[in-house]
C-alpha positions in Angstrom: 16.0 104.0 119.6 19.0 104.0 122.0 16.6 104.4 124.9 14.7 101.3 123.7 17.9 99.3 123.4 19.0 100.2 126.9 15.6 99.3 128.3 15.8 95.9 126.5 19.2 95.3 128.0 17.8 96.0 131.5 15.0 93.5 130.8 17.3 90.7 129.8 20.5 91.3 131.8 19.7 88.8 134.6 18.4 86.0 132.2 20.6 83.0 131.3 23.1 83.6 128.6 21.7 80.8 126.3 20.9 80.6 122.6 17.2 80.4 123.4 17.2 83.6 125.4 19.5 85.5 123.0 17.1 84.5 120.1 14.1 85.8 122.2 16.0 89.1 122.9 16.7 89.7 119.2 13.1 88.9 118.3 11.8 91.3 120.9 14.2 94.0 119.7 13.0 93.6 116.1 9.4 93.9 117.3 10.2 97.0 119.2 12.0 98.5 116.3 9.2 97.7 113.9 6.6 99.3 116.3 8.8 102.4 116.8 9.2 102.9 113.0 5.4 102.4 112.6 4.6 105.1 115.2 7.1 107.5 113.7 5.5 107.1 110.3 2.1 107.9 111.9 3.6 111.2 113.0 4.3 110.4 116.7 7.2 112.3 118.3 10.3 110.3 119.3 9.4 110.5 123.0 5.8 109.4 122.4 7.0 106.5 120.2 9.5 105.3 122.8 7.0 105.6 125.6 4.4 103.6 123.6 6.9 100.9 122.7 8.1 100.4 126.3 4.5 100.4 127.6 3.5 97.7 125.0 6.6 95.5 125.1 8.2 96.5 128.4 6.7 93.8 130.6 8.7 90.6 130.0 6.1 88.5 131.8 3.5 89.4 129.3 5.5 88.6 126.2 7.4 85.6 127.5 5.0 83.1 126.1 5.1 84.5 122.6 8.9 84.6 122.8 9.1 81.0 124.0 11.0 81.8 127.3 8.2 81.5 129.8 9.8 78.5 131.5 13.2 80.2 131.5 11.6 83.3 133.1 9.8 81.3 135.8 12.9 79.2 136.7 15.3 82.2 136.9 13.4 84.2 139.6 16.5 84.3 141.8 18.7 85.9 139.2 15.9 88.3 138.2 15.6 89.6 141.7 19.2 90.9 141.6 19.5 94.5 142.9 20.4 96.9 140.1 23.1 99.4 141.0 22.6 102.7 139.3 25.5 104.7 137.9 25.2 107.3 140.7 25.4 104.5 143.3 28.5 103.1 141.6 30.2 106.5 141.6 29.4 107.0 145.3 30.6 103.5 146.1 33.9 104.0 144.3 34.4 107.4 146.0 33.8 105.9 149.5 35.9 102.8 148.6 38.9 104.8 147.4 38.9 106.9 150.6 38.8 103.7 152.5 41.8 102.3 150.5 43.8 105.5 151.2 43.2 105.2 155.0 44.2 101.5 155.0 47.2 102.1 152.9 48.4 104.8 155.3 47.7 102.4 158.2 49.9 99.7 156.7 52.7 102.2 156.1 52.5 103.4 159.6 52.7 99.8 161.0 55.9 99.3 159.0 57.7 102.5 160.2 56.4 102.4 163.8 59.8 101.4 165.1 61.6 104.3 163.4 61.2 106.7 166.4 62.7 104.1 168.7 65.7 103.7 166.5 66.0 107.5 166.0 65.8 108.5 169.6 67.7 105.5 170.9 70.7 105.4 168.4 70.8 108.6 166.5 70.1 111.1 169.3 71.2 108.6 171.9 68.8 109.9 174.5 65.1 110.3 175.1 64.5 106.6 174.5 61.2 107.0 176.3 60.1 109.6 173.8 60.8 107.1 171.0 58.8 104.4 172.7 55.9 106.8 173.2 55.9 107.9 169.6 56.0 104.2 168.5 52.8 103.5 170.4 51.2 106.8 169.0 52.0 105.7 165.5 50.6 102.2 166.2 47.4 103.8 167.6 47.1 106.0 164.5 47.7 102.9 162.2 44.9 101.0 164.0 42.6 104.0 163.7 43.3 104.1 159.9 42.3 100.5 159.7 39.1 100.8 161.7 37.7 104.1 160.4 37.1 102.9 156.9 35.0 100.0 158.1 32.4 102.3 159.6 32.4 104.4 156.4 31.8 101.3 154.2 29.0 99.9 156.4 26.3 101.2 154.1 27.8 99.1 151.3 27.8 95.7 153.0 24.8 94.7 150.9 27.2 94.2 148.0 28.6 91.2 149.7 25.3 89.8 151.0 22.9 90.5 148.1 23.1 89.5 144.5 23.5 92.7 142.4 23.8 93.7 138.8 24.9 96.6 136.6 23.7 97.9 133.3 25.8 98.2 130.1 26.1 101.9 130.5 27.4 101.5 134.0 29.8 98.8 132.8 31.1 101.2 130.1 31.7 103.8 132.8 33.6 101.4 135.1 35.6 100.0 132.2 36.6 103.6 131.1 37.6 104.5 134.7 39.7 101.3 135.0 41.4 102.0 131.6 42.3 105.6 132.8 43.8 104.2 135.9 45.8 101.4 134.2 48.9 103.5 133.4 48.9 104.9 137.0 48.5 101.3 138.3 51.5 100.2 136.2 53.7 103.1 137.3 52.8 102.8 141.0 53.4 99.0 141.0 56.8 99.5 139.3 57.8 102.3 141.7 56.7 100.2 144.7 58.7 97.2 143.6 61.8 99.4 142.9 61.5 101.0 146.3 61.3 97.6 148.0 64.2 96.3 146.0 66.3 99.4 146.7 65.6 99.4 150.4 68.9 97.7 151.1 70.9 100.4 149.2 71.2 102.8 152.2 72.6 100.0 154.3 75.2 99.2 151.6 76.2 102.9 151.3 76.3 103.6 155.0 78.2 100.4 155.7 81.3 102.0 154.3 81.2 104.4 157.2 81.0 102.1 160.3 79.3 103.8 163.2 76.3 103.3 165.4 74.6 106.3 163.9 75.0 105.1 160.4 73.6 101.7 161.3 70.6 103.4 162.8 70.0 105.6 159.7 70.3 102.5 157.5 67.6 100.8 159.5 65.3 103.9 159.4 65.7 104.4 155.7 65.2 100.7 155.1 61.7 100.8 156.8 60.9 104.1 155.0 61.7 102.6 151.6 59.7 99.5 152.3 56.7 101.4 153.7 56.6 103.7 150.6 57.0 100.7 148.3 54.3 98.6 150.0 52.0 101.7 150.1 52.3 102.1 146.3 51.7 98.4 145.6 48.8 98.1 148.0 47.0 101.2 146.9 47.3 100.6 143.2 46.4 96.9 143.5 43.4 97.4 145.8 42.0 100.2 143.6 42.5 98.2 140.4 40.8 95.2 141.8 37.9 97.4 143.0 37.1 98.1 139.3 37.3 94.4 138.4 35.0 93.4 141.3 32.4 95.8 140.0 32.8 94.6 136.4 32.3 91.0 137.6 29.2 91.8 139.7 26.8 90.4 137.1 26.4 86.7 137.2 28.7 85.0 134.8 25.9 82.8 133.5 23.6 85.7 132.6 23.4 88.0 129.6 24.7 90.8 131.9 27.7 88.7 132.6 28.8 89.1 129.0 29.1 92.9 129.3 32.5 92.6 131.0 33.7 89.6 129.0 33.4 91.6 125.8 34.8 94.9 127.0 37.4 93.8 129.6 40.6 92.0 128.6 41.7 90.9 132.1 41.5 87.1 132.6 38.5 85.7 134.4 38.9 82.4 136.2 35.7 80.4 136.5 37.2 78.2 139.2 36.9 79.8 142.6 40.1 78.3 143.9 42.0 79.6 140.9 40.5 83.0 141.4 41.7 83.0 145.0 45.2 81.8 144.1 45.6 84.3 141.2 44.4 87.2 143.3 47.5 86.9 145.5 49.9 85.7 142.8 52.0 88.8 142.3 52.1 89.8 146.0 53.3 86.3 146.7 56.0 86.5 144.0 57.1 89.8 145.5 57.4 88.3 149.0 59.3 85.3 147.7 61.7 87.7 145.8 62.3 89.9 148.8 62.6 87.1 151.3 65.1 85.2 149.1 67.1 88.3 148.3 67.4 89.5 151.8 68.2 86.1 153.3 70.8 85.2 150.7 71.9 88.6 149.4 72.1 87.0 145.9 70.7 90.1 144.2 72.7 89.4 141.1 70.6 86.3 140.4 67.3 86.8 142.3 65.9 89.0 139.5 65.4 85.8 137.5 62.3 85.2 139.7 60.4 87.9 137.8 60.7 86.6 134.2 59.9 83.1 135.4 56.9 84.3 137.3 55.8 86.2 134.2 56.0 83.1 132.0 54.1 81.0 134.5 51.4 83.7 134.8 51.0 83.9 131.0 50.8 80.0 130.8 48.1 80.0 133.5 46.1 82.6 131.5 46.4 80.6 128.3 45.3 77.4 129.9 42.3 79.2 131.5 41.3 80.6 128.1 41.6 77.1 126.5 39.3 75.7 129.2 
């Protein structure tokens, strides 16, 4: 029976999520269950019964009239033509995407620390400045390569942005489970990233007690290293976490398939496109505001208040969205 239920879900997943369609879905499920039970009583094997039920009721065009959804079926052809992503395709996509995220994260970190060789050879060693400059350009070139290479590797998945696609309940369950497993790692990496960015000024404070050109140089180098490591943690964890959410939201929100994620996933979903765009950069923006204010004013003793205020505002936005 599980095979029949999964097949039924695949038949209806791109149809509108309306009371009329849900009623038709339940009626068809009852018809399939009754036919399956009848075949089993006649002595048919489970596989034979399932095959017969699917062959008899598996074409939605043929049963649409009796279910009262013929007009719905004919008016929703665009949604019905959505490309279904298999579980194997989703696994392959996530593997390629995560490799791409690693490359881009390394590229961002390299851009941040690219001036470290110049500082090191110019102020710490106090010679070979040309070597520092050359190494800076080498690091920049490596960073650019890290940003370009993933684009070529992800070319085969461009259709996800151009074509309407859908996923089955089983695939949704897999993605939700993977996202749940990553959630703790996401929280830890984000926390570590923020701590590293916040603590990036500590070397400067410590080394400032020992005034010298070398100490100033090391404080600058360590500052960039701390920031690069912190940003890398935040970027990687955020991009990977959002990758799961994008896949979970791949079904049209107005279809039955769009309810798979709504039931299983607890993250807020914003129907307004502008709100989705704003909230996708909410926490990165708060981080930038916090760091910019703290470094410009050095009021670290009070700047932490930005985080609880941001948390309250974020929760308020979620609640208003739910009410709408």
